[in-house]
Structure formats: C-alpha cells, structure tokens
N, C-alpha and C positions, 0 to 999 in steps of 0.2 A: 219140501217138507223138513229137510234137515235144518235149513236156515231158520225156519220158524221155531223149531224146537230148541235151538241154541240161543234164541234171543234172551230168555231169562238169565242165562249164564253170562252173556255179554253185559247185561245191565248190572248183574252182581259184581262182575269184574270191575266195572267202572266205579261202583260204590266202594269197593275195597281199596282202589287206588287213592281215593280221597279220605280214607279212614283215619289215618294219623295226621292230625292237624294241630297246630299250636293255638293256644288261646289268645284271642285278640284282646289285649288289655286296654281298657280305657285309661287306666293309671299305669305309668311306667315305673316299675320298681316300687310299687305300693302307692305312695302319694303321687298324684299327677304332677307332671313337669310344670315348673313355675318360672315365669320370666323375672327380669330384674325388678319389675314393679310388684312382685309377689303374687301376681294373679295366676290362677290355674290355667293350664293349656285348654283351650276350648275346642270341641269337636268341629270338624270341617264338613260334616254332613248334617242334615236336618230332616224335617218332616213336612216342609211346605215347598211348593213350586218346584224348581229345578234341582233343589238340594234334597228333595224328598225320596221316598222308597222307590218310586218308578224309575229313578235315575241313579240309584245306588250302585248299579253294576259299572258305572263309569267313574265311580269315586276314585279308584286306583286300579292297578293291574291285578290286584288280588281279589277283587270284588265281583268277578263274573258270576259266581254262584248265586248272587242275589237275583239274577235274571234267568239262570239256566238250571240251578240245582233242583233236584226232585225230592229232597228231604229238608224242606225249609220250615221255619217257625216264624210266627206263632200259628196255631191251628185252632179249629173248632173241636173241642174235646167231647167225644161221645163214645159209645160202645164199640164203634167200628174203627175209629181213628187212633184210639189209645187203649192201653191195658190198665185196668183198675186193680191196684194192689193195696194191701194194708200198710198204713204208715209205719207200723212196727217193723216192717221189713227193711226200713232205712234207719241208720244211726246218724243223727244230726248232732254232732258233738262240737259245740262252739262255746268256749269259756266266756264268762261274763267280762265286761270291760268297765270296771268301776270308775275309771276316769274318762270314759267316753272314747270317741274316735274322730278322725278327720272327716269333715262333712263338706263336700265340694259341689259346686255348680259347674258342670262341664258343658253347659249350653244345650246338650242333648238330653241330659238327665241330671238328677241329684244323686250323688254317689257317696257311700260311706266306705272308707278304706278299713277293712278288717281282714287280717291274715292270720288269725289265731285259732281257726277251727278246722274240723274235718267232717267229711261225709263218707259213710260206708254204704255202698250199694252193690248188692249181689257179690259180696266178698271182696270188693275192690275199694280202696281208700282214695279219696280226693281231698285236696287242700283248699280251703276258702281263700279267695283273693279279694273280693269286694262284694257289696250288694248295692243295688240301684233301683230306681222306681220308674213306673210308666203310668201315665194318665191318658185315656182310660186304660183298663186292663188290655194286654195284648192277646192273651188267650180268652176264649169264650167256652162256656160249658153249655152244651145243647143249644148253641147259637146265642146264649145270653152273655152279655159282657158285664164286667164289674167296674166300679168307679176308678179303681187303682190296682196295681200289681207290683210286687217287689220280687226281684230276682237275686238269689244268692249264687254267685258264680264260683265253681270249684274246678281245680285242675289236678290231674293225676300226678303222682310223684314221678319226677324225671327218671330216677333210677329204676323205678318199676317199668317205665316205658322202654328204657334202654335194655333191660334184661329180657324183654319179650322176643321170642324167635320170629323171624320174618315168615309171612304166610307162604306156604309152598304152592301158591295158586297156579303158576305157569305149568309146573310138572303135572299137577292133577288134571288141568284142562287138557294137556297134551295126551295123557293116558286115556281120558274119556273120548277124545276125538279118534284116537287109534282104535279104540274098542268099537266105536260106531262103524268105522270104515271096514272092519273085518267081519261084520255081521252079514248073514245071508239076506237077500231081498225079502224072503217070506216072513222072517222074524224081526226085521230091522225096526219097524215102527214100535212094536210092543217092547222090545228090549231097550230101545232108545229111551222110551218113556220111563221104564223101570230103572235103568242105570242112571238116567238123568235125575230121577228123584233121589237116589242114593247119593249122587254127586252133590246135589244141592244141600242135603242134610249134612254131609261132611263139611262143606264150606261154611255153613251157618254155625256148626259146632266150633270150627276154627275161629271164626269171627267172635263168637260169644265167649269162648273160654281161653283163647290164646292172646287176643289183643284187648277187646272191649273198648269202650269209648275213652278218649284221652281227657275229655272235659264233661262236666255234669252241672246242671243248674237245678236248683230247687226254687220253684215259684209259689208264692203265697198270694192268692187273690185277696182283695181288700174291699170290704163293704162299709158303707156309711151307716153308723148306728150309735146314737147318743146314749143308749141304755148300758152298754158295756164296752166302752172304747179301750183299745189296747194301750197299756202303760208303755210297752216297748216302742210303739209308733209315736206316742206322745214325747218320749225322750229323744227319739231320732229327730223329730221336727221342732224341738224346743226353740231353736235359734234360726228359724226360717227367715226372719227379718235380716239376718246377716249374710244370706246367700241369695238375695233376690236377683243379683246381676250375674250373667255368665262370667266365669273366671274367678268369682269370689269363693271364699272358703271360711269355715268356722269349725266348731267342735260340737259334738252331740253331748247330751247328758249321759249319765251312767246307762250302759246297755246290759240288760238282763235277758239272755236268750232262752231262759227256762220256759217262758211263755210260749215261744215258738216250738220248743221241743215237745211240750205237752200237747199243743194243738196238732202237730204232725203225728204224734203217737196215737192220738184218738181219732184220726181221720183216715179216709181212703186217699190214695194218691194216683193221679193219672200219669202213666209212664209211656213215653214214645221216643223214637230217635229222630232228632231234628237238627236245627242249626242255631247259631247266634242270630238274634233278631235285629242286629245292626251290622253295617259293613265291617268285615268282608263277607258276612253271612256264612261263615265256616260251618260245614256240616260235620257229622260225627259227634253231636252233642246229645248226651243222655238226659232227657227232660223228666222232671218229677214235679207235677203241679198238684198242690194240696187242695183237696176238694172243699174242705171246711175253711171259710174265709176268716182272715183277721178282720178286726173292726176298728174304725176310726171315727171320731166325732166330726160333725159337719163343719165346725169352725176350722179345725186342723186340715181337713180335706180341702176346703176352699182355699186356704192359704197355700197349701202345697200345689194345688192346681194352678193358682195364679202365677207361681214361679215357673213351673214346668210347662204350662200351656198344654198343647197336644203333642205327645211324643210316643205314639204307638204305631208299629208297622201293621199294615193291613193283613187280614187273615189269609194264610197261604193254603195251597191245595192239600188234599189228603196225602200223608207221607208216602213216597214212592211213585206218585203220579206226576205228570208233566207240570213244570213250573208255569204259573199263570201268565207271566210275561212271555215265556216261550210259546205258550198256547196261543196267545194273542198274535204273536208274530206269524205263526204258522197259518192262522185263520186269515190274517190280512194278506199274506202272500197268495193264499188260495183264491181270494176275491179279486186280486189284481188281474187286469186283462192281459 
C-alpha cells in the first residue's frame, strides 16, 4: 500500500530532476553557423525514414526524451489536455524590424533570427531567440490540424535562473517518509493520503513559484484564407525563391509584430507544459498556442510548403502519460513469447 501511494511523488521527483534544461538552439549565437561557402548549417535530423521522429531518440546522447519523456509536444489541444486562458494574460512585446531579419533554410524548417523581443507569462520574462515554421501544423485543436504553424521560441533570463534557490525536494521527501513510518497502523492509510496531498501541494507551489519553466514557446496556427491574408506572413515569405535549397539564406521584408500582438490580445490561448518538438525533445517548455489563427493566401502557402515539404512531429500522448514509443515497446515486450 505504501509503495502505491508514493508512486505519484516518485513521478513528480523525476519531473523536477528534468525541470531546468537549456534551450536547444537551431541557430548558434543568433544566426546559424555558416561554412566557408556561406551556407547555413543544415539540421542532421529529418521527418522521413530513419531520420524521422520514430528514431530521434538515437540522434545523439541528449535525445532520449524523444522516446521516453512523458511531457512531450505537440499534442491534441482540448479541454482536458490544456488550460484555456485569455490572451491578455500574456505580454508579447516584440519591437518592429524595419529592415527585416535573417531568413534561413535549415533543412528541417524555415527560420527567422529575431532576438529583439520579450514574453511575460505569469510574471516571468522570457527573451525571444527565433521563430520558425511547420507544415502542416504540429498542434491540433479538437483533433483538427491546420495547414501551417509558426513557433516563437523564448528563453528565460540567465541571471533570473541563477538567482533561483534550488528546490528542497530531498529534505521534504525525507520528512514525509519519516512521518508515514511513525504513524499507527489504524490511522496510517487516512493520514498518508492527507499528508500526501499536502506534500504534493507544497511541491507544486515550489515548482510554480520558485523555478517555473526556463523556456516558453508561443505558437500561432495558420489557416489558408485569401480574403484577409496576414501582411506579416507576406513579408516573412517575400523572398522564398532565395531559400529554396537547404543551407541557403536571405532577408525578410520589414516585420511589424503589431498584427501578432493584436491577434494574441483578442484571442484565447491554450497553455500546457510540454517539450521542444525537435531533438533533443527537451521538456520543461511552457507552451502557449493561440486559438485564433493567422491567415495566409493560398499562393504563399503553396510556395512555403514546396520549400519545407512535411516537417511536423506526430501528435504525442496527453501530458503526463506514458510516451507513445515507450508504450509500444512495453506492449511488444508483453507480446513476446
């Protein structure tokens, strides 16, 4: 009985151990590394055959979470898998770029290098590193996918992370176990459940208020609509013909982020804790997916899709539940003679 009651705390301890993780940057120091030929460094993972998501856990020694993590992204967004909040609860503050920004074909995605903005989420500030695109959308809403999705990747301030005190998890766990041991047999079950509940609340308070996520992503779903296409997306993709080949790079047109700020402020936002959607599938990512989609005209969409092809990770399990690849492994082992 004791062991079964303690399982949630063991799971929670595992989650906390993987809480502070560094952001996997597609671009190193902003603009992606370039060779002597001037080409952008191309990603070594892909979406087809043996380079695809089913084998990402073997990409390098840091990518095991792709196959074992229980808090993976993307997911099917609905009332049970995510929390719906008002977009006004977020502050998406990204200054305009009148001269555009670097636009790069990394082989795995099209990325814009933009490090001039911040996101404030639940009182915590994150700094923009880049934004990139997926076709089709990685997240689904009530099982429906969208033609495209853009991810704005933010990272917490390093000084803010360094100033945070370490979680006193070991001492709290030890005190809880000692308390259980000293209980009488008659009251042990009831008191274990009661104190276990208090212990869980305390841990979640520590996680929520002491550390919080080190990385956050704002995702905008994109719908094809010729009636009111996004000027922002039109300027991002204005020079698609210059980035058709992996490793190539160009510049966007002027980028006005006011359109995104207005859309976010007038929409609901799906929030959940997940992971990066590419290797190493780092967990501890605070996701914010805007419910109201951006809109792109069909000509621009087809041109972008022709360059990116298919670059979406398959839908993951509900946050906190067993990784789908891990689940398949367990089932196959159970079927073996």
